[in-house]
C-alpha positions as CSV (number, residue, x, y, z in Angstrom):
1,M,-6.0,-44.5,-23.5
2,S,-7.3,-41.9,-21.0
3,E,-5.2,-38.8,-20.2
4,K,-3.7,-38.8,-16.7
5,T,-4.0,-35.8,-14.4
6,P,-0.5,-34.2,-14.0
7,E,1.0,-35.1,-10.6
8,V,2.4,-32.5,-8.2
9,K,6.1,-33.1,-7.8
10,S,7.2,-34.8,-4.6
11,E,7.1,-32.2,-1.7
12,N,7.5,-32.1,2.0
13,P,4.5,-33.1,4.2
14,L,3.8,-29.6,5.4
15,R,3.4,-28.4,1.8
16,S,1.3,-31.4,1.0
17,E,-1.0,-30.7,3.9
18,K,-1.4,-27.0,3.0
19,R,-2.1,-28.0,-0.6
20,R,-4.8,-30.4,0.6
21,K,-6.5,-27.6,2.6
22,L,-6.3,-25.3,-0.4
23,H,-8.2,-27.9,-2.5
24,E,-10.7,-28.4,0.2
25,L,-11.5,-24.7,0.3
26,R,-12.1,-24.7,-3.4
27,E,-14.3,-27.9,-3.2
28,A,-16.4,-26.0,-0.5
29,G,-17.0,-23.2,-3.0
30,I,-14.6,-20.8,-1.1
31,N,-12.2,-18.7,-3.2
32,P,-8.8,-18.9,-1.5
33,F,-7.6,-15.9,-3.5
34,P,-10.3,-13.2,-3.6
35,Y,-9.6,-10.0,-5.5
36,S,-9.7,-7.5,-2.7
37,Y,-10.7,-6.8,0.9
38,E,-12.0,-3.4,2.2
39,R,-10.1,-2.6,5.4
40,N,-10.9,0.3,7.6
41,S,-8.1,0.1,10.1
42,S,-4.7,-1.5,10.9
43,A,-2.9,-3.0,13.9
44,G,-1.0,0.2,14.5
45,Q,-4.1,2.4,14.2
46,I,-6.1,0.2,16.6
47,K,-3.3,0.4,19.2
48,A,-2.9,4.1,18.8
49,E,-6.7,4.7,19.2
50,F,-7.5,2.2,22.0
51,D,-4.4,1.7,24.1
52,A,-5.2,4.5,26.5
53,R,-9.0,4.2,26.1
54,L,-9.6,0.6,27.2
55,Q,-8.9,-0.9,30.6
56,S,-8.5,-4.7,31.3
57,G,-11.8,-6.5,30.5
58,E,-13.4,-3.5,28.7
59,K,-15.0,-3.8,25.3
60,A,-15.6,-1.2,22.6
61,L,-18.8,-2.8,21.4
62,D,-19.6,0.2,19.2
63,T,-16.6,-0.4,16.9
64,D,-16.8,-2.3,13.6
65,I,-13.2,-2.9,12.6
66,K,-12.0,-4.7,9.5
67,I,-8.3,-5.4,9.3
68,A,-6.2,-7.9,7.2
69,G,-2.8,-9.5,7.8
70,R,-0.7,-12.6,7.9
71,L,-1.5,-15.3,10.5
72,M,1.7,-15.6,12.6
73,T,0.6,-17.6,15.7
74,L,-2.5,-19.7,16.7
75,R,-3.3,-21.3,20.0
76,S,-6.5,-23.0,21.1
77,M,-8.0,-22.7,24.5
78,G,-11.0,-25.1,24.4
79,K,-14.0,-23.5,22.8
80,A,-12.1,-20.3,22.0
81,S,-8.8,-19.6,20.2
82,F,-6.3,-16.7,20.0
83,F,-4.3,-16.0,16.9
84,N,-2.0,-13.2,16.0
85,I,-2.0,-11.4,12.6
86,Q,0.7,-9.1,11.3
87,D,0.3,-6.2,8.9
88,Q,2.8,-3.5,7.9
89,S,2.0,-1.5,11.0
90,G,2.6,-4.3,13.5
91,N,0.8,-7.2,15.2
92,L,-2.6,-7.6,16.8
93,Q,-4.2,-10.4,18.8
94,I,-7.5,-11.9,17.5
95,Y,-10.0,-13.7,19.8
96,I,-12.2,-16.1,18.0
97,K,-15.1,-18.5,19.0
98,P,-16.0,-20.6,16.0
99,E,-19.6,-21.1,17.1
100,E,-20.1,-17.3,16.7
101,L,-19.1,-17.4,13.0
102,S,-21.1,-18.3,9.9
103,P,-20.7,-21.8,8.5
104,T,-18.4,-20.5,5.8
105,A,-16.2,-18.7,8.3
106,Q,-16.1,-21.8,10.5
107,K,-14.9,-23.8,7.5
108,I,-12.2,-21.3,6.7
109,F,-11.0,-21.2,10.3
110,G,-10.7,-25.0,10.3
111,L,-8.5,-24.9,7.3
112,L,-6.1,-22.1,8.3
113,D,-2.4,-22.5,8.5
114,L,0.4,-20.2,9.8
115,G,1.4,-17.8,7.1
116,D,-2.1,-17.6,5.5
117,I,-3.4,-14.0,4.9
118,V,-6.9,-13.3,6.4
119,G,-9.4,-10.6,6.8
120,V,-11.0,-10.1,10.2
121,Q,-14.1,-8.1,11.2
122,G,-15.1,-7.5,14.8
123,F,-14.9,-5.2,17.8
124,V,-12.0,-4.1,20.0
125,F,-11.6,-5.1,23.6
126,R,-8.9,-5.6,26.2
127,T,-8.5,-9.1,27.7
128,Q,-8.4,-9.6,31.5
129,R,-4.6,-10.0,31.1
130,G,-4.4,-6.6,29.5
131,E,-3.8,-7.6,25.9
132,L,-5.5,-5.3,23.3
133,S,-7.4,-7.6,21.0
134,L,-10.0,-7.8,18.3
135,H,-13.1,-10.1,18.9
136,C,-13.7,-11.8,15.6
137,K,-17.3,-11.8,14.3
138,D,-16.4,-12.6,10.7
139,L,-13.3,-14.3,9.0
140,Q,-12.3,-14.4,5.4
141,I,-9.4,-16.1,3.7
142,L,-7.5,-13.7,1.5
143,T,-4.5,-15.8,0.5
144,K,-4.0,-19.5,1.1
145,T,-0.3,-20.2,1.3
146,L,1.7,-23.3,0.2
147,E,5.2,-22.5,1.5
148,P,5.6,-23.0,5.3
149,L,7.2,-20.1,7.1
150,P,10.4,-20.6,9.0
151,E,9.8,-22.5,12.3
152,K,10.9,-19.6,14.6
153,F,9.8,-16.1,14.1
154,H,12.8,-14.4,15.6
155,G,14.7,-13.6,12.5
156,I,16.5,-15.9,10.1
157,A,20.0,-16.9,11.3
158,D,21.2,-18.2,7.9
159,V,22.3,-15.0,6.1
160,E,22.2,-16.8,2.7
161,I,18.4,-17.3,3.2
162,K,18.0,-13.9,4.8
163,Y,19.5,-12.0,1.7
164,R,18.3,-14.4,-1.0
165,H,14.7,-14.8,0.2
166,R,14.2,-11.3,1.6
167,H,10.4,-11.9,1.8
168,L,11.0,-14.5,4.6
169,D,13.3,-12.1,6.4
170,L,10.7,-9.3,6.3
171,I,7.9,-11.6,7.5
172,S,9.8,-13.1,10.4
173,D,12.0,-10.1,11.6
174,L,10.1,-6.9,12.2
175,D,13.4,-5.2,13.2
176,S,14.7,-5.9,9.7
177,R,11.6,-4.5,8.2
178,K,12.0,-1.4,10.3
179,V,15.5,-0.9,8.8
180,F,14.0,-0.5,5.3
181,E,11.3,1.8,6.6
182,I,14.1,4.0,8.1
183,R,16.0,3.8,4.8
184,S,13.0,5.2,3.0
185,K,12.6,8.0,5.6
186,I,16.3,8.9,5.3
187,I,16.0,9.4,1.5
188,R,12.8,11.5,2.0
189,E,14.6,13.6,4.6
190,I,17.6,14.1,2.2
191,R,15.2,15.3,-0.5
192,K,13.5,17.7,1.9
193,F,16.8,19.1,3.0
194,M,18.1,19.7,-0.5
195,E,14.9,21.2,-1.8
196,A,14.8,23.6,1.2
197,K,18.2,24.7,0.1
198,G,16.9,25.5,-3.4
199,F,18.3,22.4,-5.2
200,L,16.6,20.9,-8.3
201,E,16.4,17.1,-8.4
202,V,17.4,15.7,-11.8
203,E,18.1,12.4,-13.6
204,T,21.1,11.4,-15.7
205,P,21.5,8.4,-18.1
206,V,22.1,5.0,-16.6
207,L,23.4,3.8,-20.0
208,Q,26.3,5.9,-21.1
209,P,28.6,5.7,-24.2
210,I,31.6,6.8,-22.0
211,Y,31.7,6.0,-18.3
212,G,33.4,8.5,-15.9
213,G,33.3,10.5,-12.7
214,A,35.0,7.8,-10.6
215,A,37.9,5.3,-10.7
216,A,36.0,2.0,-11.1
217,H,35.5,-1.0,-13.5
218,P,32.2,-0.6,-15.4
219,F,29.5,-3.0,-16.4
220,S,28.9,-3.0,-20.2
221,T,26.1,-4.0,-22.5
222,H,25.3,-3.8,-26.2
223,H,22.5,-1.6,-27.7
224,R,21.1,-3.6,-30.6
225,A,19.3,-0.8,-32.5
226,L,22.3,1.6,-32.4
227,D,24.8,-1.3,-32.7
228,M,27.0,0.3,-30.0
229,K,28.6,-0.6,-26.7
230,L,27.2,1.2,-23.6
231,F,28.3,1.3,-20.0
232,M,26.2,1.4,-16.9
233,K,26.7,4.5,-14.9
234,I,29.5,4.5,-12.3
235,S,28.8,8.1,-11.4
236,P,26.5,10.9,-12.6
237,E,29.2,13.5,-12.2
238,L,30.0,14.4,-15.8
239,Y,26.3,14.8,-16.7
240,L,25.5,16.9,-13.6
241,K,28.4,19.3,-14.4
242,R,26.9,19.7,-17.9
243,L,23.7,21.0,-16.2
244,I,25.8,23.5,-14.2
245,V,27.3,24.7,-17.5
246,G,23.7,24.9,-18.9
247,G,22.7,27.4,-16.1
248,F,21.2,25.2,-13.3
249,E,23.1,26.5,-10.3
250,K,22.0,23.8,-7.7
251,V,21.3,20.3,-8.9
252,F,21.2,16.9,-7.2
253,E,20.5,13.3,-8.1
254,I,19.6,10.2,-6.0
255,G,20.1,7.1,-8.1
256,K,21.7,3.8,-8.7
257,N,25.3,3.5,-9.7
258,F,27.0,0.3,-10.9
259,R,30.6,-0.8,-10.4
260,N,31.9,-4.1,-11.6
261,E,34.0,-4.7,-8.5
262,G,34.2,-6.8,-5.3
263,I,31.6,-7.5,-2.7
264,D,32.3,-7.0,1.0
265,R,30.9,-5.4,4.2
266,T,30.7,-1.9,2.7
267,H,30.5,-2.6,-1.1
268,N,27.8,-3.9,-3.4
269,P,28.1,-3.7,-7.2
270,E,24.7,-1.9,-7.4
271,F,24.3,0.9,-4.9
272,T,22.5,4.2,-4.3
273,M,24.4,7.5,-4.3
274,M,23.4,11.1,-4.1
275,E,25.6,13.7,-5.9
276,W,25.0,17.4,-5.8
277,Y,26.7,20.4,-7.5
278,E,26.4,24.0,-6.5
279,A,27.8,26.9,-8.5
280,Y,29.9,29.6,-6.9
281,T,31.0,27.4,-4.0
282,D,34.1,25.3,-3.1
283,Y,35.0,22.3,-1.0
284,N,35.2,24.5,2.2
285,Y,31.6,25.6,1.7
286,Q,30.5,22.0,1.0
287,M,32.3,20.6,4.1
288,N,30.0,22.8,6.2
289,Q,26.9,21.8,4.2
290,F,27.8,18.1,4.4
291,E,28.1,18.0,8.2
292,E,24.9,20.1,8.4
293,L,23.1,17.5,6.3
294,I,24.3,14.4,8.3
295,S,23.6,16.0,11.7
296,H,20.2,17.0,10.5
297,L,19.5,13.4,9.3
298,A,20.6,12.0,12.7
299,K,18.3,14.3,14.6
300,E,15.3,13.6,12.3
301,I,15.8,9.8,12.3
302,T,17.1,9.0,15.8
303,G,16.2,12.1,17.7
304,S,19.8,12.9,18.6
305,T,23.1,13.8,16.9
306,K,24.7,11.0,19.0
307,V,24.3,7.5,17.5
308,M,25.5,4.1,18.6
309,F,27.3,2.1,15.8
310,Q,28.6,-1.4,16.6
311,G,29.1,-0.6,20.3
312,Q,30.7,2.8,19.7
313,E,29.0,6.2,20.4
314,I,29.5,8.6,17.6
315,E,28.8,12.3,17.8
316,L,27.6,13.7,14.4
317,A,27.1,17.3,15.5
318,A,29.2,19.9,13.7
319,P,32.0,20.8,13.6
320,W,33.8,17.7,12.4
321,R,37.5,17.1,12.6
322,R,39.5,18.3,9.6
323,L,42.6,16.1,8.8
324,T,44.8,16.4,5.7
325,V,46.2,13.3,4.0
326,F,49.7,14.4,5.0
327,E,48.7,15.0,8.6
328,G,47.1,11.5,8.7
329,I,50.3,9.8,7.4
330,R,52.4,11.6,10.0
331,E,50.1,10.6,12.8
332,Y,49.2,7.1,11.9
333,A,52.0,5.8,9.7
334,K,54.7,7.6,11.7
335,L,56.3,8.7,8.4
336,D,56.9,12.2,7.0
337,P,55.3,12.2,3.6
338,E,57.4,15.2,2.4
339,K,60.8,13.8,3.4
340,A,60.3,10.0,2.8
341,T,61.7,8.6,-0.4
342,D,59.5,6.7,-2.9
343,A,61.3,3.5,-1.9
344,E,60.5,4.1,1.8
345,I,56.9,4.8,1.0
346,F,56.6,1.7,-1.1
347,E,58.3,-0.5,1.5
348,T,56.1,0.8,4.3
349,N,53.0,0.1,2.2
350,R,54.2,-3.5,1.6
351,K,54.7,-4.0,5.4
352,L,51.1,-2.7,6.0
353,G,49.6,-5.2,3.5
354,S,49.8,-3.6,0.1
355,E,49.6,-6.0,-2.8
356,A,51.3,-3.6,-5.2
357,K,54.2,-5.4,-7.1
358,K,56.1,-2.3,-8.0
359,P,56.1,1.4,-7.2
360,R,53.5,3.7,-8.7
361,S,53.4,7.5,-8.8
362,R,54.3,9.1,-5.5
363,G,50.8,10.5,-5.0
364,E,49.2,7.1,-5.5
365,M,51.5,5.5,-3.0
366,L,51.0,8.2,-0.4
367,M,47.2,7.8,-0.7
368,E,47.5,4.1,-0.3
369,L,49.7,4.7,2.8
370,F,47.0,6.8,4.3
371,E,44.3,4.2,3.5
372,L,46.4,1.4,5.1
373,S,47.5,3.3,8.2
374,A,44.8,5.9,9.0
375,E,41.3,5.0,7.8
376,K,40.5,2.4,10.4
377,H,41.2,4.9,13.2
378,L,38.7,7.5,11.9
379,V,35.7,6.5,14.1
380,Q,34.4,10.0,14.9
381,P,33.4,12.1,11.9
382,T,36.5,13.3,10.1
383,F,37.0,15.2,6.8
384,V,40.1,13.8,5.1
385,M,41.3,16.7,3.0
386,D,43.8,17.8,0.4
387,H,44.7,14.7,-1.6
388,P,47.6,14.1,-4.0
389,V,46.9,15.5,-7.5
390,E,47.7,12.2,-9.2
391,I,44.5,10.5,-8.0
392,S,42.0,13.3,-8.6
393,P,41.7,14.2,-12.4
394,L,38.5,16.2,-12.0
395,T,39.6,18.5,-9.1
396,K,41.0,21.9,-8.8
397,I,44.7,22.3,-7.8
398,H,45.0,23.3,-4.2
399,R,45.3,27.1,-4.0
400,K,48.2,26.8,-1.6
401,D,50.1,23.7,-2.7
402,S,50.3,22.5,-6.3
403,R,51.1,18.9,-5.3
404,L,47.6,18.6,-3.9
405,V,43.9,19.1,-4.9
406,E,41.0,20.6,-3.0
407,R,39.2,17.5,-2.2
408,F,37.7,15.9,0.9
409,E,36.4,12.5,1.9
410,P,34.2,12.3,5.0
411,F,34.9,9.2,7.2
412,I,32.7,7.9,10.0
413,A,33.2,4.6,11.9
414,G,36.2,3.8,9.6
415,M,34.0,4.1,6.5
416,E,34.3,6.6,3.7
417,I,30.8,7.9,3.3
418,G,31.3,10.5,0.6
419,N,33.6,12.5,-1.7
420,S,33.8,16.2,-2.6
421,Y,35.8,18.5,-4.9
422,S,36.4,22.1,-5.7
423,E,35.5,21.2,-9.3
424,L,38.1,21.7,-12.0
425,N,36.7,24.2,-14.5
426,D,39.8,25.2,-16.4
427,P,39.2,23.6,-19.9
428,E,42.9,23.4,-20.9
429,E,43.9,21.8,-17.6
430,Q,40.9,19.5,-17.6
431,Y,41.8,18.3,-21.1
432,Q,45.4,17.7,-20.1
433,R,44.4,15.7,-17.0
434,L,42.0,13.5,-18.9
435,K,44.7,13.0,-21.6
436,E,47.1,11.8,-18.9
437,Q,44.4,9.5,-17.5
438,E,43.6,8.1,-21.0
439,A,47.3,7.2,-21.4
440,K,47.2,5.2,-18.1
441,R,44.4,3.0,-19.4
442,V,46.9,0.7,-21.1
443,V,47.8,-0.7,-17.7
444,D,44.8,0.6,-15.5
445,E,41.2,0.1,-16.7
446,E,40.0,2.2,-13.7
447,A,41.8,5.3,-15.1
448,H,39.4,7.9,-16.3
449,P,38.6,7.8,-20.0
450,M,38.7,10.8,-22.3
451,D,35.2,12.3,-22.8
452,E,35.2,14.9,-25.6
453,D,31.6,15.9,-25.0
454,F,32.4,16.7,-21.4
455,I,35.4,18.7,-22.5
456,H,33.1,20.6,-24.9
457,A,30.9,21.5,-22.0
458,I,33.8,22.7,-19.9
459,D,35.0,24.7,-22.9
460,T,31.6,26.4,-22.9
461,G,32.3,27.6,-19.4
462,M,31.5,26.2,-16.0
463,P,31.4,28.6,-13.0
464,P,33.3,27.8,-9.8
465,T,31.5,24.8,-8.4
466,G,31.5,22.6,-5.3
467,G,30.5,19.0,-5.9
468,V,29.7,16.3,-3.4
469,G,28.9,12.6,-3.5
470,L,27.2,10.8,-0.6
471,G,26.8,7.0,-0.2
472,I,23.2,6.4,0.8
473,E,23.8,2.8,2.0
474,R,26.6,3.7,4.4
475,I,24.5,6.5,6.0
476,V,21.7,4.0,6.4
477,M,24.1,1.5,8.0
478,L,25.3,4.2,10.4
479,L,21.8,5.4,11.4
480,T,20.4,1.9,11.8
481,D,23.5,0.3,13.5
482,R,23.8,-2.4,10.8
483,P,27.3,-3.9,10.2
484,S,26.9,-4.9,6.6
485,I,25.7,-3.2,3.5
486,R,23.6,-6.3,2.7
487,D,21.5,-5.7,5.7
488,I,20.2,-2.4,4.3
489,I,19.8,-3.3,0.6
490,L,16.6,-5.2,0.0
491,F,18.0,-7.4,-2.7
492,P,21.8,-7.4,-2.6
493,T,23.8,-8.9,-5.5
494,M,24.3,-12.6,-5.0
495,K,25.6,-15.5,-7.0
496,F,22.8,-17.1,-9.0
497,K,21.8,-20.6,-7.8
C-alpha cells in the first residue's frame, strides 16, 4: 500500500491560492525565501534625497537603487503597473513594465500577492502627477506569504485582533508603529537625561526571595535547583537602596515590574518602570528634578511643553502645582480631614463608591477619600504631597507633622505617573514600620513583608536619600495621546486562547 502525501488542512480560498503560487515559484526553480538581500537605500532615504531634487516627469537615470519591503497595493494600467511597498521608514511607489524584466522577474511578478516581501532595483523618477517613484528594472521575491493581510489598510478596528496579533496592527497602521518608535525614543531620552546628571544605570534581580518596595500582589514561581519559592519583582526599590548604602550616590534602573493585579486602561500586570535614588537629597529636591525631566521629554519628543491628551491641552513646563492630600480632601470632598470623625470619613467613602466593608486605619481611609474625590480632577500636572504615615512604610516622617510622611505622587490627566519619598534611613524606625506591616499580612497580602537583609543594609547606614519611581507606559500614553496602556505595550497581557 503506497504512502499518501499529507494533505494541507482545509483553508480559505485566499490562502489556497497563495499556497498554489508558492508551489509554482518552487517548481519554476525560484527560491521564495532567499537568505538575504543587499539594500542600498530605503523609502525614507529616497524621499529625503530626491523630494526637492526632482520635478514632475524628471528622472534620475544615474541612480541604481535597491530597496526591499512589503507589497501593500497593486494596480494595473495596461502594459504597466504600479505597486506600493512599505519598509520601516515608510512607503514608496514602484513603477513596473513586465517586458523590461528578465523572464525570472516576470514570473515572480505574475505570482505576487499583497503582503509578499520583495526586493526592487531601479532608478528614481517623479511621475507626471508628481509622485516620487522607483522605476523597476529588476524584481526579486524575498518572502512569499500565506496569510492574507486585513482587507483595509487603515488600522484594525477589532482591538482583540490589534493587541493579540500586533504584527498585523504594525503592518496596517503606520500611526501605531510610530507610537512604538516614539516609546523607544522616550526611553533613550530618559537615559540621556539621567546620565547627563551623573547617574549610573544598574540592574536588580527580577526573581527575588522576598518581594517589596510597593503594595501589590506578586507573581510567584519555584526554583527547582534551590528548591525555594521566588517572587517576580514588584519594585526594584529595596535593592537600589542597598546600592546607595554601598556607596553609589546616584543610581537608576529602567526595567520590567510584575504585579498580579487587575487589567484596565492604565494597568497591565507586566509594565516598565524607572526608579532612581540620589543620596543627600529629599522629596523637595526630587520634585524639581521630576518636573524638569518630564518637561524635557515633552520638548524633545513633541517640540513643545504643551501636549494634547484626549482633547485636553496640558502644560508640562515647570513649576507644577503642589497639593497636599489634606488640601485635596478639603477642596474636592468638601470635608475637613482634621476635624471629621472616622465614621464620617468611612461613610463619605461609601457614598463615593468605596467597596470597603468596615473602617480601616484613619490614614488609609483618608487616602482613599482623596483618591475617590480628587484624582479625576488633576488634569494639569500636580504633585500630590504629604501622605498619611500608615500607607508609606518606607518613607521619612514629615519634618513638620508626625501624622504624615514626605512623599509625593505626580498626577497628569487624572493619572498617577510616579511616586517619590524622602527615604526612611533610621534603622530602628524602619524595622518597627516593617514589623507593623508584617503583622497586617494576616488580613492584607499587599502589606509589606519583613526583609531582614534590607534591614541589615539600613543598619549599615544609608545617607539621606531622595527616591523616585516613574511609570514609563503612562508617560508614553501622555506624549502619544493614547487612551489605553495596551496601545503602547507591544504585547499586552491577554487571556490565552
